[in-house]
C-alpha positions, 0 to 999 in steps of 0.5 A: 480948035486946040482950046475948044479940045482941051476945055473938053477934056478938062470937064471930062477930067473934072468929072470923073474926078467927082465920080470916083477917087484916085489913090495916088502916091504921095498925094497929100492935098485933096481936090477942093469942092469950090476954087481951083482943082488942078486935074493934070498932070498928077502924081503918077508923072514920072519923067527923067528929063533930056537936054536934047528935047528941052523944046518938047512938050513934058505934060499939059496942066489942066484945072478947073475953076469952079468960080470962074468957069469960063475960059478966056477971062481977066482971071489970071493963073500961074503954076508953082513948083517947090521941093516936095514937103516944103508946104511950098515955102519957096516957088518957082513958076513954070513957064508964063502966066495965062487966063486959059484953064490949060498950060503946056510944060515944056522939058525945059521948063520943068528942067529949069524949075528943078534946077531952081530949087536946088535938085541935083542933076540926074537923081530923081526928085520930088517936086509939088505942084499947084496951081495959083491965081489972085483968089487962091490956090489949087490941090497940089500933086507930087511930081517925080523928076530927074534933071538932066546934066548938061553935057560938054565937050571939046572938039577940033583938029587938036583932039584924037577925033577931029571936027567930028565927035566931041570928047565928052568933059567930066563935070565936077559938082562941088566946083559947078566946073566941066574938066578933062585932062587928054593928050592934045595934037598942035592945032586948035579946039572949042567947047560946045554943048551937048554934041551939037554946034547950037552952043559953043564957045571959043576965046575970041580975045585968046584971054581965056573968057569964053565967047559964044560962037567965039574963035577956035582955040589954039594949042600946041601938042602935049598933055593938059588939064582943061577947065571950064566954068560955062557960068562965068564963062571962063577956063584954064588949060594947064601943061601936065609934066608928069601925065598920071592916068589910072588903068585897069578893068575898073576903068571903062578903057581897061588894061589897054589904056589910062585914063589922065587924071586931071592935074592941080598946079597949086595942091600938085595933086591929080583927081578924076571923076569917073564911073567904074566897075566892079574890078580893079586899077592902077595908077601909071606914069606917061602911059607906061608901067616904069612908074606905077603904084598900088595899094599893098595894105589896102590903106590908101597909101601909095606902093611903087609897084603895088597890088591892084585896088579893087572897086567892089560897088560900080558906081562913079567915083571921084580919086585923087592923088598925091604922088609926092607924099603917096596919098590917095582918096577914093570916094563913090559919088 
């Protein structure tokens, strides 16, 4: 019944395509009079991909093949995707091959293709799609797709939220790692994806290697920078001797609470990636005002007790600080 319905949709769509022209932005390949014609989705397709819905249907590709109108034959079709404007120089396949004239594509299929093509997460990108068989290729449409960013966090009785809620880590695109700096209690923690236990990692050998569903990671009370690479399945946990953080009405927690910066023991510098509002911030040590820095000259030089550092445009920023050399950098991502 499902196949019959989809074939009927394909036939009606094909007749509609023949009887009218569609002015669609980004469409650069007109429908063909013979061979494979991709009918849907068209270039009006625009989807922000959701990591919680990877197994759900994103769209159904429907096409017609004038040289092979009978469904269920031995002709095999694949759906190809490429970065828009590249003339399909590098392609990835969406889903598996089919002998039908339609194919369901999930959110996960689109996300995997977008990432394989190098499209950055959380940024709307353009993807050209077409249908291919041994006899040739169809016309193509350009889809708008926003890949999702996996949301990794830590959870456990060592954290302030306990085992009930994950504390989100921050993604660094330059290193492809996730990090967090925070105070921990004596206890244990694990890493988990998208605030659920479906995908979680621990450390069974207590050797800084991550195992799926592995043992809880024990820790004693203190301030730590935790960095995890979920591709190499490794992590580091570094005690922070001096807990430097940023504070101010430009930060998510305002002037009431610090957001701790990550410490790099090799460079002896601190860094953080965070969303900031229009406002100002300062650096301070160990959650107090005894040691704090601003910038009196607005020249990326740190001054003890100096002026608040202004943020004039809301956005995500990468901030580094060297409290020995009294220098800092700030870059909007």
